[in-house]
C-alpha positions, 0 to 999 in steps of 0.5 A: 328592813322596811322603808316607807317613802313619802306614803300618801293615802286619802279616802274621804279624808287624808289618812297619810300625807308624805309619811316617811318611816324606817322599820327594823327587822323583827316582831313589830307591834303597831298600835293606836286607837280604832279608826286611826289608820292601822289596818290601812297601813297594813293594806298599803304595805301588802299592796291590797290598796292603791297609794302614792309613794314608794316602799322598799323591803331590804333595800329593794322595791317591795314584792307582793309575793313576799308578803302574807297579810291576814286580817280578823275578817278573813276566813281562808280556812276550809271546812275540812280537817286540818290535814286537808287544809294543809294539803290544799296549801302545799303548792303555795308554800315556799318550803321544799316538798320533801320537808313540808310535812316536817315543817307543818308539824313543827309549826303545830308543835310551836303553837301547842296544837297536838299532832293528833288534831290533824284529822279533826275538822277545823270547825270542831276546834276550840276558839283558841285552837282555831286562831292558832291554826290560822297562824300555822297555815299562814306561816306554812307559806314561809313568806318573808313578811307577815302582817297580822291585823287584830288576830288575838282580839277576844282570846284569853291570856293563855292563847295570846301568850302561846301566839306571841311566844311563837311569833317572837321565835319566828321573827328571827327569820321573818319580818312581822307587823302585828296590829293589836290593842293588847298591851301584853304583846309588848313583853315579846316585841322588838319595836312598838309603832304608835299611830296618832294624829296621822304620824307614827312614833317608834320605840325600840324595846329589844334587839332581834336576836332571840328565838329559833330558826324555823327556816328549813334549809337542811335536815331537821332544821325545825325548832322542835326537831332541832332541839331533839337532834342536838341531844339525841345523837350524843345520848345514842353515842353514850349508850352505845359506848356504855353497852360496849363496855358492859359487853367487854366486862361480861366477856372478861368475867366469862373468860376468867371463870 
């Protein structure tokens, strides 16, 4: 849960004046007209800009190290292969080192990026693939909170749906605020925050109880790998039993001949 307490921010004019707001966990859509203060709010939460007031996250003073803030005008992707970008972030990730590769590939799968692309240059990807890989890299850091500022603008519907479905899945274990003008996102979020006339209204869409954990705590605790592991072992056991029965039948036939 995120709690904003008496938040005030002023540039040439007042943007926020004693704003109080409680935001529940999950996938949150922040909407409003251009220039109304959406990006400013994300920068306040992330600690990118100074403000007056207090911010609590899970009943504690917010820690900037728990947050990943990504805006459309940022470009932290190296002009290198996807694998080289992954390697460059390994020291910054909160995932255990021996599980990082598995986690990274799990995110690639979740965002419909074929694993064969890891040796391709980032600049050679399509626009949609580039945007999806930005999400992969940011989520590889495994922060508690993610703030995304208009990252799906100018993408086609297919790419937007892939991103929204993936974020909905990940929001089970991560707090996500997503700034967008895209009405399609409402089909996936838990809450809608509407910013208008320097005030924010909140609408609950659905409880945050869907999705799959990508929080690597134990062996094979990734969505794609997890789905496989749920069925792989029972199938292997059945095949083993069937093979054993077949051998017993063959043995009895040979013995009776």
